[in-house]
Backbone as XML, in Angstrom:
<?xml version="1.0"?>
<chain id="A" units="angstrom">
  <residue number="1" name="MET">
    <atom name="N" x="-2.068" y="4.657" z="26.651"/>
    <atom name="CA" x="-2.068" y="5.604" z="25.372"/>
    <atom name="C" x="-1.051" y="6.928" z="25.677"/>
  </residue>
  <residue number="2" name="ASP">
    <atom name="N" x="0.002" y="7.149" z="24.754"/>
    <atom name="CA" x="0.498" y="8.295" z="24.702"/>
    <atom name="C" x="-0.194" y="9.525" z="24.451"/>
  </residue>
  <residue number="3" name="ALA">
    <atom name="N" x="0.205" y="10.399" z="25.600"/>
    <atom name="CA" x="-0.820" y="11.536" z="25.723"/>
    <atom name="C" x="-0.242" y="12.683" z="24.502"/>
  </residue>
  <residue number="4" name="SER">
    <atom name="N" x="0.675" y="12.354" z="23.820"/>
    <atom name="CA" x="1.436" y="13.502" z="23.001"/>
    <atom name="C" x="0.689" y="13.053" z="21.515"/>
  </residue>
  <residue number="5" name="GLN">
    <atom name="N" x="0.012" y="11.874" z="21.444"/>
    <atom name="CA" x="-0.793" y="11.357" z="20.170"/>
    <atom name="C" x="-2.098" y="11.620" z="20.612"/>
  </residue>
  <residue number="6" name="PRO">
    <atom name="N" x="-2.686" y="12.230" z="19.163"/>
    <atom name="CA" x="-4.217" y="12.469" z="19.477"/>
    <atom name="C" x="-5.077" y="11.209" z="19.313"/>
  </residue>
  <residue number="7" name="PRO">
    <atom name="N" x="-6.012" y="11.260" z="19.666"/>
    <atom name="CA" x="-6.796" y="9.940" z="19.718"/>
    <atom name="C" x="-7.160" y="9.599" z="18.107"/>
  </residue>
  <residue number="8" name="ILE">
    <atom name="N" x="-6.886" y="8.156" z="18.043"/>
    <atom name="CA" x="-7.621" y="7.875" z="16.845"/>
    <atom name="C" x="-9.245" y="7.712" z="16.592"/>
  </residue>
  <residue number="9" name="GLU">
    <atom name="N" x="-9.563" y="8.382" z="15.370"/>
    <atom name="CA" x="-10.694" y="8.638" z="15.211"/>
    <atom name="C" x="-11.417" y="7.157" z="14.539"/>
  </residue>
  <residue number="10" name="PRO">
    <atom name="N" x="-12.728" y="6.890" z="15.184"/>
    <atom name="CA" x="-13.433" y="5.735" z="14.656"/>
    <atom name="C" x="-13.620" y="5.637" z="13.265"/>
  </residue>
  <residue number="11" name="PRO">
    <atom name="N" x="-13.876" y="4.697" z="12.226"/>
    <atom name="CA" x="-14.498" y="4.665" z="11.166"/>
    <atom name="C" x="-15.451" y="5.313" z="11.066"/>
  </residue>
  <residue number="12" name="TYR">
    <atom name="N" x="-16.018" y="6.270" z="9.816"/>
    <atom name="CA" x="-17.297" y="6.731" z="9.446"/>
    <atom name="C" x="-18.153" y="5.322" z="8.957"/>
  </residue>
  <residue number="13" name="PHE">
    <atom name="N" x="-17.487" y="4.917" z="7.851"/>
    <atom name="CA" x="-17.841" y="3.714" z="7.327"/>
    <atom name="C" x="-16.776" y="2.791" z="6.766"/>
  </residue>
  <residue number="14" name="GLU">
    <atom name="N" x="-16.847" y="1.337" z="7.036"/>
    <atom name="CA" x="-15.681" y="0.600" z="6.258"/>
    <atom name="C" x="-16.463" y="-0.666" z="5.595"/>
  </residue>
  <residue number="15" name="ILE">
    <atom name="N" x="-16.472" y="-0.797" z="4.472"/>
    <atom name="CA" x="-16.855" y="-1.557" z="3.431"/>
    <atom name="C" x="-15.608" y="-2.596" z="3.057"/>
  </residue>
  <residue number="16" name="LEU">
    <atom name="N" x="-15.948" y="-3.859" z="3.004"/>
    <atom name="CA" x="-15.021" y="-5.040" z="2.658"/>
    <atom name="C" x="-15.568" y="-5.028" z="1.251"/>
  </residue>
  <residue number="17" name="THR">
    <atom name="N" x="-14.542" y="-4.954" z="0.566"/>
    <atom name="CA" x="-14.498" y="-4.953" z="-1.113"/>
    <atom name="C" x="-14.443" y="-6.383" z="-1.704"/>
  </residue>
  <residue number="18" name="PRO">
    <atom name="N" x="-14.738" y="-6.719" z="-2.873"/>
    <atom name="CA" x="-15.095" y="-7.774" z="-3.478"/>
    <atom name="C" x="-13.243" y="-8.314" z="-3.803"/>
  </residue>
  <residue number="19" name="LEU">
    <atom name="N" x="-12.190" y="-7.252" z="-3.432"/>
    <atom name="CA" x="-10.773" y="-7.773" z="-3.206"/>
    <atom name="C" x="-10.434" y="-8.356" z="-2.040"/>
  </residue>
  <residue number="20" name="GLY">
    <atom name="N" x="-11.247" y="-8.526" z="-1.351"/>
    <atom name="CA" x="-11.127" y="-8.839" z="0.184"/>
    <atom name="C" x="-10.087" y="-7.720" z="0.874"/>
  </residue>
  <residue number="21" name="VAL">
    <atom name="N" x="-10.470" y="-6.545" z="0.663"/>
    <atom name="CA" x="-9.778" y="-5.499" z="1.424"/>
    <atom name="C" x="-11.008" y="-4.491" z="1.988"/>
  </residue>
  <residue number="22" name="LEU">
    <atom name="N" x="-10.743" y="-4.477" z="3.143"/>
    <atom name="CA" x="-11.391" y="-3.508" z="4.196"/>
    <atom name="C" x="-10.969" y="-2.024" z="3.975"/>
  </residue>
  <residue number="23" name="VAL">
    <atom name="N" x="-11.953" y="-1.070" z="2.917"/>
    <atom name="CA" x="-11.902" y="0.149" z="2.906"/>
    <atom name="C" x="-12.462" y="0.942" z="3.874"/>
  </residue>
  <residue number="24" name="ARG">
    <atom name="N" x="-12.017" y="2.124" z="4.392"/>
    <atom name="CA" x="-12.652" y="2.837" z="5.360"/>
    <atom name="C" x="-12.546" y="4.425" z="5.136"/>
  </residue>
  <residue number="25" name="THR">
    <atom name="N" x="-13.190" y="5.379" z="5.777"/>
    <atom name="CA" x="-12.850" y="6.481" z="5.990"/>
    <atom name="C" x="-13.123" y="7.140" z="7.477"/>
  </residue>
  <residue number="26" name="THR">
    <atom name="N" x="-12.976" y="8.344" z="7.836"/>
    <atom name="CA" x="-13.317" y="8.714" z="8.943"/>
    <atom name="C" x="-14.132" y="9.919" z="8.661"/>
  </residue>
  <residue number="27" name="ALA">
    <atom name="N" x="-15.411" y="10.223" z="9.632"/>
    <atom name="CA" x="-16.111" y="11.234" z="9.360"/>
    <atom name="C" x="-15.605" y="12.597" z="8.965"/>
  </residue>
  <residue number="28" name="SER">
    <atom name="N" x="-14.195" y="13.075" z="9.824"/>
    <atom name="CA" x="-13.844" y="14.322" z="9.395"/>
    <atom name="C" x="-13.124" y="14.386" z="8.172"/>
  </residue>
  <residue number="29" name="TYR">
    <atom name="N" x="-12.447" y="12.901" z="7.566"/>
    <atom name="CA" x="-12.157" y="12.991" z="6.551"/>
    <atom name="C" x="-13.087" y="13.170" z="5.206"/>
  </residue>
  <residue number="30" name="TRP">
    <atom name="N" x="-13.991" y="12.307" z="5.509"/>
    <atom name="CA" x="-15.243" y="12.608" z="4.490"/>
    <atom name="C" x="-15.837" y="13.653" z="4.463"/>
  </residue>
  <residue number="31" name="ALA">
    <atom name="N" x="-15.971" y="14.565" z="5.625"/>
    <atom name="CA" x="-16.470" y="16.128" z="5.499"/>
    <atom name="C" x="-15.309" y="16.867" z="4.717"/>
  </residue>
  <residue number="32" name="LYS">
    <atom name="N" x="-13.979" y="16.363" z="4.353"/>
    <atom name="CA" x="-13.316" y="16.883" z="3.715"/>
    <atom name="C" x="-13.542" y="16.980" z="2.166"/>
  </residue>
  <residue number="33" name="ILE">
    <atom name="N" x="-13.455" y="15.716" z="1.953"/>
    <atom name="CA" x="-14.093" y="15.506" z="0.484"/>
    <atom name="C" x="-15.353" y="15.977" z="0.099"/>
  </residue>
  <residue number="34" name="VAL">
    <atom name="N" x="-16.363" y="16.251" z="1.062"/>
    <atom name="CA" x="-17.591" y="16.666" z="0.692"/>
    <atom name="C" x="-17.468" y="18.242" z="0.538"/>
  </residue>
  <residue number="35" name="THR">
    <atom name="N" x="-16.717" y="18.781" z="1.293"/>
    <atom name="CA" x="-16.476" y="20.252" z="1.478"/>
    <atom name="C" x="-15.597" y="20.882" z="0.533"/>
  </residue>
  <residue number="36" name="PHE">
    <atom name="N" x="-14.522" y="20.205" z="0.251"/>
    <atom name="CA" x="-13.444" y="20.894" z="-0.542"/>
    <atom name="C" x="-13.154" y="20.172" z="-1.562"/>
  </residue>
  <residue number="37" name="LYS">
    <atom name="N" x="-12.918" y="18.914" z="-1.954"/>
    <atom name="CA" x="-12.837" y="17.997" z="-3.360"/>
    <atom name="C" x="-14.062" y="18.398" z="-3.718"/>
  </residue>
  <residue number="38" name="HIS">
    <atom name="N" x="-15.330" y="17.373" z="-3.526"/>
    <atom name="CA" x="-16.254" y="17.037" z="-4.323"/>
    <atom name="C" x="-17.650" y="17.310" z="-3.564"/>
  </residue>
  <residue number="39" name="PRO">
    <atom name="N" x="-17.797" y="18.560" z="-3.534"/>
    <atom name="CA" x="-19.265" y="18.820" z="-2.716"/>
    <atom name="C" x="-20.429" y="18.117" z="-3.323"/>
  </residue>
  <residue number="40" name="ASN">
    <atom name="N" x="-20.784" y="17.875" z="-4.650"/>
    <atom name="CA" x="-21.680" y="16.953" z="-5.178"/>
    <atom name="C" x="-21.778" y="15.706" z="-4.514"/>
  </residue>
  <residue number="41" name="MET">
    <atom name="N" x="-20.947" y="15.013" z="-3.815"/>
    <atom name="CA" x="-21.034" y="13.993" z="-3.250"/>
    <atom name="C" x="-21.470" y="14.029" z="-1.676"/>
  </residue>
  <residue number="42" name="ALA">
    <atom name="N" x="-22.088" y="15.126" z="-1.340"/>
    <atom name="CA" x="-22.493" y="14.982" z="0.133"/>
    <atom name="C" x="-23.808" y="14.674" z="0.104"/>
  </residue>
  <residue number="43" name="GLY">
    <atom name="N" x="-23.966" y="13.668" z="1.029"/>
    <atom name="CA" x="-24.950" y="12.801" z="1.338"/>
    <atom name="C" x="-25.342" y="11.473" z="0.550"/>
  </residue>
  <residue number="44" name="GLN">
    <atom name="N" x="-24.157" y="11.387" z="-0.245"/>
    <atom name="CA" x="-24.083" y="10.010" z="-0.841"/>
    <atom name="C" x="-23.230" y="8.724" z="-0.604"/>
  </residue>
  <residue number="45" name="GLU">
    <atom name="N" x="-23.059" y="8.886" z="0.964"/>
    <atom name="CA" x="-22.477" y="7.900" z="1.720"/>
    <atom name="C" x="-23.064" y="6.525" z="1.079"/>
  </residue>
  <residue number="46" name="SER">
    <atom name="N" x="-24.470" y="5.986" z="0.913"/>
    <atom name="CA" x="-24.680" y="4.753" z="0.642"/>
    <atom name="C" x="-24.283" y="4.269" z="-0.779"/>
  </residue>
  <residue number="47" name="ALA">
    <atom name="N" x="-24.321" y="5.470" z="-1.828"/>
    <atom name="CA" x="-23.996" y="5.187" z="-3.024"/>
    <atom name="C" x="-22.368" y="4.821" z="-2.910"/>
  </residue>
  <residue number="48" name="ILE">
    <atom name="N" x="-21.570" y="5.284" z="-2.419"/>
    <atom name="CA" x="-20.345" y="4.990" z="-2.219"/>
    <atom name="C" x="-20.240" y="3.605" z="-1.518"/>
  </residue>
  <residue number="49" name="GLU">
    <atom name="N" x="-20.788" y="3.329" z="-0.282"/>
    <atom name="CA" x="-20.785" y="2.078" z="0.181"/>
    <atom name="C" x="-20.868" y="1.021" z="-0.989"/>
  </residue>
  <residue number="50" name="GLN">
    <atom name="N" x="-22.198" y="1.148" z="-1.664"/>
    <atom name="CA" x="-22.285" y="0.298" z="-2.714"/>
    <atom name="C" x="-21.200" y="0.240" z="-3.988"/>
  </residue>
  <residue number="51" name="THR">
    <atom name="N" x="-20.613" y="1.257" z="-3.980"/>
    <atom name="CA" x="-19.666" y="1.434" z="-5.435"/>
    <atom name="C" x="-18.730" y="0.393" z="-4.541"/>
  </residue>
  <residue number="52" name="LEU">
    <atom name="N" x="-18.257" y="0.372" z="-3.457"/>
    <atom name="CA" x="-17.031" y="-0.642" z="-2.722"/>
    <atom name="C" x="-17.667" y="-1.843" z="-2.630"/>
  </residue>
  <residue number="53" name="GLN">
    <atom name="N" x="-18.921" y="-2.095" z="-2.317"/>
    <atom name="CA" x="-19.383" y="-3.578" z="-2.363"/>
    <atom name="C" x="-19.473" y="-4.239" z="-3.734"/>
  </residue>
  <residue number="54" name="GLN">
    <atom name="N" x="-20.211" y="-3.466" z="-4.396"/>
    <atom name="CA" x="-20.809" y="-3.971" z="-5.698"/>
    <atom name="C" x="-20.183" y="-3.028" z="-6.804"/>
  </residue>
  <residue number="55" name="PRO">
    <atom name="N" x="-19.182" y="-3.194" z="-6.846"/>
    <atom name="CA" x="-18.873" y="-2.226" z="-8.150"/>
    <atom name="C" x="-18.954" y="-2.899" z="-9.824"/>
  </residue>
  <residue number="56" name="THR">
    <atom name="N" x="-18.861" y="-2.187" z="-10.780"/>
    <atom name="CA" x="-19.152" y="-2.317" z="-11.722"/>
    <atom name="C" x="-17.537" y="-2.956" z="-12.515"/>
  </residue>
  <residue number="57" name="GLU">
    <atom name="N" x="-16.642" y="-2.242" z="-12.076"/>
    <atom name="CA" x="-15.323" y="-2.470" z="-12.355"/>
    <atom name="C" x="-14.411" y="-1.929" z="-11.235"/>
  </residue>
  <residue number="58" name="ILE">
    <atom name="N" x="-13.169" y="-2.628" z="-11.163"/>
    <atom name="CA" x="-12.186" y="-1.817" z="-10.280"/>
    <atom name="C" x="-11.146" y="-1.955" z="-11.156"/>
  </residue>
  <residue number="59" name="ARG">
    <atom name="N" x="-10.365" y="-0.840" z="-11.261"/>
    <atom name="CA" x="-8.995" y="-0.757" z="-11.963"/>
    <atom name="C" x="-7.890" y="-0.163" z="-10.974"/>
  </residue>
  <residue number="60" name="ARG">
    <atom name="N" x="-6.607" y="-0.387" z="-11.311"/>
    <atom name="CA" x="-5.391" y="-0.236" z="-10.764"/>
    <atom name="C" x="-5.180" y="1.230" z="-11.316"/>
  </residue>
  <residue number="61" name="SER">
    <atom name="N" x="-4.405" y="2.167" z="-10.608"/>
    <atom name="CA" x="-4.119" y="3.346" z="-11.115"/>
    <atom name="C" x="-2.791" y="3.301" z="-12.004"/>
  </residue>
  <residue number="62" name="GLN">
    <atom name="N" x="-2.845" y="3.781" z="-13.095"/>
    <atom name="CA" x="-1.499" y="3.951" z="-13.932"/>
    <atom name="C" x="-0.356" y="4.695" z="-13.246"/>
  </residue>
  <residue number="63" name="SER">
    <atom name="N" x="-0.706" y="5.582" z="-12.419"/>
    <atom name="CA" x="0.377" y="6.148" z="-11.700"/>
    <atom name="C" x="1.047" y="5.564" z="-10.306"/>
  </residue>
  <residue number="64" name="ASP">
    <atom name="N" x="0.126" y="4.731" z="-9.504"/>
    <atom name="CA" x="0.147" y="4.254" z="-8.423"/>
    <atom name="C" x="0.032" y="3.023" z="-8.034"/>
  </residue>
  <residue number="65" name="PRO">
    <atom name="N" x="0.695" y="2.092" z="-8.167"/>
    <atom name="CA" x="0.018" y="0.936" z="-8.239"/>
    <atom name="C" x="-0.768" y="0.459" z="-6.524"/>
  </residue>
  <residue number="66" name="GLU">
    <atom name="N" x="-0.408" y="1.132" z="-5.701"/>
    <atom name="CA" x="-1.256" y="0.918" z="-4.398"/>
    <atom name="C" x="-2.803" y="1.734" z="-4.631"/>
  </residue>
  <residue number="67" name="VAL">
    <atom name="N" x="-3.276" y="2.390" z="-5.791"/>
    <atom name="CA" x="-4.376" y="2.962" z="-5.818"/>
    <atom name="C" x="-5.222" y="2.230" z="-6.414"/>
  </residue>
  <residue number="68" name="TYR">
    <atom name="N" x="-6.715" y="2.261" z="-6.124"/>
    <atom name="CA" x="-7.475" y="1.357" z="-6.894"/>
    <atom name="C" x="-8.902" y="2.235" z="-7.061"/>
  </residue>
  <residue number="69" name="LEU">
    <atom name="N" x="-9.579" y="2.375" z="-8.446"/>
    <atom name="CA" x="-10.716" y="3.018" z="-8.653"/>
    <atom name="C" x="-11.772" y="1.884" z="-8.706"/>
  </residue>
  <residue number="70" name="TYR">
    <atom name="N" x="-12.525" y="2.071" z="-7.832"/>
    <atom name="CA" x="-13.838" y="1.276" z="-7.680"/>
    <atom name="C" x="-14.970" y="2.165" z="-8.619"/>
  </residue>
  <residue number="71" name="TYR">
    <atom name="N" x="-15.577" y="1.403" z="-9.547"/>
    <atom name="CA" x="-16.540" y="2.126" z="-10.398"/>
    <atom name="C" x="-17.791" y="1.512" z="-10.267"/>
  </residue>
  <residue number="72" name="ARG">
    <atom name="N" x="-19.080" y="2.035" z="-10.517"/>
    <atom name="CA" x="-20.168" y="1.865" z="-10.311"/>
    <atom name="C" x="-21.361" y="2.836" z="-11.167"/>
  </residue>
  <residue number="73" name="SER">
    <atom name="N" x="-21.857" y="2.279" z="-12.012"/>
    <atom name="CA" x="-22.684" y="2.903" z="-13.296"/>
    <atom name="C" x="-23.808" y="3.565" z="-12.103"/>
  </residue>
  <residue number="74" name="ASP">
    <atom name="N" x="-23.809" y="4.611" z="-12.153"/>
    <atom name="CA" x="-24.906" y="5.927" z="-12.094"/>
    <atom name="C" x="-25.141" y="6.835" z="-12.966"/>
  </residue>
  <residue number="75" name="PRO">
    <atom name="N" x="-25.907" y="6.057" z="-14.236"/>
    <atom name="CA" x="-26.336" y="6.707" z="-15.380"/>
    <atom name="C" x="-26.861" y="7.932" z="-15.144"/>
  </residue>
  <residue number="76" name="PRO">
    <atom name="N" x="-26.450" y="9.379" z="-15.863"/>
    <atom name="CA" x="-25.547" y="8.876" z="-17.176"/>
    <atom name="C" x="-24.104" y="8.702" z="-16.895"/>
  </residue>
  <residue number="77" name="TYR">
    <atom name="N" x="-23.751" y="8.963" z="-15.551"/>
    <atom name="CA" x="-22.324" y="8.709" z="-15.290"/>
    <atom name="C" x="-22.178" y="7.521" z="-14.457"/>
  </residue>
  <residue number="78" name="PHE">
    <atom name="N" x="-20.866" y="7.534" z="-13.774"/>
    <atom name="CA" x="-20.219" y="6.608" z="-12.988"/>
    <atom name="C" x="-19.813" y="7.239" z="-11.768"/>
  </residue>
  <residue number="79" name="ILE">
    <atom name="N" x="-19.892" y="6.598" z="-10.739"/>
    <atom name="CA" x="-19.154" y="6.894" z="-9.572"/>
    <atom name="C" x="-17.645" y="6.132" z="-9.589"/>
  </residue>
  <residue number="80" name="CYS">
    <atom name="N" x="-16.870" y="7.019" z="-8.760"/>
    <atom name="CA" x="-15.391" y="6.302" z="-8.867"/>
    <atom name="C" x="-15.129" y="6.849" z="-7.219"/>
  </residue>
  <residue number="81" name="VAL">
    <atom name="N" x="-14.770" y="5.514" z="-6.697"/>
    <atom name="CA" x="-14.141" y="5.694" z="-5.348"/>
    <atom name="C" x="-12.801" y="5.325" z="-5.608"/>
  </residue>
  <residue number="82" name="VAL">
    <atom name="N" x="-11.942" y="6.085" z="-5.486"/>
    <atom name="CA" x="-10.464" y="6.211" z="-5.187"/>
    <atom name="C" x="-10.105" y="5.609" z="-3.653"/>
  </residue>
  <residue number="83" name="ALA">
    <atom name="N" x="-9.110" y="4.455" z="-3.747"/>
    <atom name="CA" x="-8.901" y="4.165" z="-2.502"/>
    <atom name="C" x="-7.467" y="3.583" z="-2.391"/>
  </residue>
  <residue number="84" name="ARG">
    <atom name="N" x="-6.847" y="3.854" z="-1.767"/>
    <atom name="CA" x="-5.428" y="3.280" z="-1.512"/>
    <atom name="C" x="-5.431" y="1.814" z="-0.785"/>
  </residue>
  <residue number="85" name="HIS">
    <atom name="N" x="-4.575" y="0.923" z="-1.078"/>
    <atom name="CA" x="-4.362" y="-0.420" z="-0.472"/>
    <atom name="C" x="-3.202" y="-0.467" z="0.031"/>
  </residue>
  <residue number="86" name="LEU">
    <atom name="N" x="-2.980" y="-0.679" z="1.584"/>
    <atom name="CA" x="-1.662" y="-0.813" z="2.153"/>
    <atom name="C" x="-2.061" y="-1.876" z="3.074"/>
  </residue>
  <residue number="87" name="ASN">
    <atom name="N" x="-0.847" y="-2.977" z="3.090"/>
    <atom name="CA" x="-1.213" y="-4.207" z="3.757"/>
    <atom name="C" x="-2.175" y="-4.654" z="4.057"/>
  </residue>
  <residue number="88" name="GLY">
    <atom name="N" x="-3.232" y="-4.858" z="2.986"/>
    <atom name="CA" x="-4.249" y="-5.577" z="3.286"/>
    <atom name="C" x="-5.783" y="-4.647" z="3.686"/>
  </residue>
  <residue number="89" name="GLU">
    <atom name="N" x="-5.245" y="-3.386" z="3.973"/>
    <atom name="CA" x="-6.230" y="-2.395" z="4.531"/>
    <atom name="C" x="-6.316" y="-1.257" z="3.185"/>
  </residue>
  <residue number="90" name="GLY">
    <atom name="N" x="-7.654" y="-0.622" z="3.622"/>
    <atom name="CA" x="-7.767" y="0.449" z="2.539"/>
    <atom name="C" x="-8.202" y="1.281" z="3.046"/>
  </residue>
  <residue number="91" name="PHE">
    <atom name="N" x="-8.172" y="2.939" z="2.625"/>
    <atom name="CA" x="-8.715" y="4.370" z="2.959"/>
    <atom name="C" x="-9.146" y="4.689" z="1.703"/>
  </residue>
  <residue number="92" name="ILE">
    <atom name="N" x="-10.149" y="5.402" z="1.655"/>
    <atom name="CA" x="-10.656" y="6.564" z="0.744"/>
    <atom name="C" x="-9.684" y="7.760" z="0.488"/>
  </residue>
  <residue number="93" name="ILE">
    <atom name="N" x="-9.205" y="7.933" z="-0.677"/>
    <atom name="CA" x="-8.661" y="9.018" z="-0.802"/>
    <atom name="C" x="-9.528" y="10.059" z="-1.419"/>
  </residue>
  <residue number="94" name="THR">
    <atom name="N" x="-10.523" y="9.780" z="-2.339"/>
    <atom name="CA" x="-11.756" y="10.616" z="-2.844"/>
    <atom name="C" x="-12.828" y="10.021" z="-3.697"/>
  </residue>
  <residue number="95" name="ALA">
    <atom name="N" x="-13.764" y="10.598" z="-3.835"/>
    <atom name="CA" x="-15.051" y="9.936" z="-4.362"/>
    <atom name="C" x="-15.621" y="10.976" z="-5.342"/>
  </residue>
  <residue number="96" name="TYR">
    <atom name="N" x="-16.095" y="10.620" z="-6.601"/>
    <atom name="CA" x="-16.324" y="11.623" z="-7.342"/>
    <atom name="C" x="-17.309" y="11.099" z="-8.622"/>
  </residue>
  <residue number="97" name="ARG">
    <atom name="N" x="-18.145" y="12.041" z="-9.354"/>
    <atom name="CA" x="-18.706" y="11.527" z="-10.470"/>
    <atom name="C" x="-17.962" y="11.679" z="-11.542"/>
  </residue>
  <residue number="98" name="THR">
    <atom name="N" x="-18.008" y="10.643" z="-12.767"/>
    <atom name="CA" x="-17.160" y="10.955" z="-14.049"/>
    <atom name="C" x="-18.240" y="10.456" z="-15.350"/>
  </residue>
  <residue number="99" name="ASP">
    <atom name="N" x="-17.631" y="10.913" z="-16.208"/>
    <atom name="CA" x="-18.673" y="10.430" z="-17.520"/>
    <atom name="C" x="-17.689" y="9.234" z="-18.067"/>
  </residue>
  <residue number="100" name="LYS">
    <atom name="N" x="-16.729" y="8.852" z="-17.715"/>
    <atom name="CA" x="-16.136" y="7.730" z="-18.262"/>
    <atom name="C" x="-15.016" y="7.143" z="-17.652"/>
  </residue>
  <residue number="101" name="ILE">
    <atom name="N" x="-14.856" y="6.073" z="-17.471"/>
    <atom name="CA" x="-13.830" y="5.155" z="-16.842"/>
    <atom name="C" x="-12.458" y="5.225" z="-17.000"/>
  </residue>
  <residue number="102" name="LYS">
    <atom name="N" x="-11.764" y="5.309" z="-16.239"/>
    <atom name="CA" x="-10.183" y="5.947" z="-16.722"/>
    <atom name="C" x="-9.417" y="5.202" z="-17.034"/>
  </residue>
  <residue number="103" name="ARG">
    <atom name="N" x="-8.571" y="5.174" z="-17.728"/>
    <atom name="CA" x="-7.518" y="4.371" z="-18.329"/>
    <atom name="C" x="-6.961" y="3.629" z="-16.916"/>
  </residue>
  <residue number="104" name="GLY">
    <atom name="N" x="-6.241" y="2.329" z="-17.151"/>
    <atom name="CA" x="-5.611" y="1.580" z="-15.833"/>
    <atom name="C" x="-6.166" y="0.307" z="-16.255"/>
  </residue>
  <residue number="105" name="GLU">
    <atom name="N" x="-5.292" y="-0.642" z="-15.192"/>
    <atom name="CA" x="-5.160" y="-2.228" z="-15.268"/>
    <atom name="C" x="-6.611" y="-2.607" z="-14.658"/>
  </residue>
  <residue number="106" name="THR">
    <atom name="N" x="-7.386" y="-3.427" z="-15.372"/>
    <atom name="CA" x="-8.583" y="-3.764" z="-14.934"/>
    <atom name="C" x="-8.146" y="-4.735" z="-13.936"/>
  </residue>
  <residue number="107" name="VAL">
    <atom name="N" x="-8.529" y="-5.069" z="-12.647"/>
    <atom name="CA" x="-8.333" y="-6.133" z="-11.690"/>
    <atom name="C" x="-9.326" y="-6.804" z="-11.192"/>
  </residue>
  <residue number="108" name="TRP">
    <atom name="N" x="-10.529" y="-6.509" z="-11.461"/>
    <atom name="CA" x="-11.806" y="-6.871" z="-11.110"/>
    <atom name="C" x="-13.023" y="-6.437" z="-12.020"/>
  </residue>
  <residue number="109" name="ASN">
    <atom name="N" x="-13.771" y="-7.391" z="-12.391"/>
    <atom name="CA" x="-15.482" y="-7.209" z="-12.978"/>
    <atom name="C" x="-16.108" y="-8.368" z="-12.913"/>
  </residue>
  <residue number="110" name="PRO">
    <atom name="N" x="-17.278" y="-8.095" z="-12.601"/>
    <atom name="CA" x="-18.258" y="-9.218" z="-12.191"/>
    <atom name="C" x="-18.386" y="-10.235" z="-13.714"/>
  </residue>
</chain>
């Protein structure tokens, strides 16, 4: 191992999605999401995992074709997990609750 490179942090969780992409996040990145971006998602790891495993719908971002939005109903809202797919792997960008599904190309629904 190169001493100038920091050690690689293991995944906090990784989920195989219906698209066949393994989406992951690290504990430190998840902490950034729930501390700075969306504090209301703290403690919602199992809901995030369910959203990735069994989404209601998956859409491709209108602004970035490598970004996918995974939605799962969580009445009266939806949980949205935003993930970037690169080379057959994925990582979570953010996760939040929303009152509506955003526009974009639907790429999967059950």
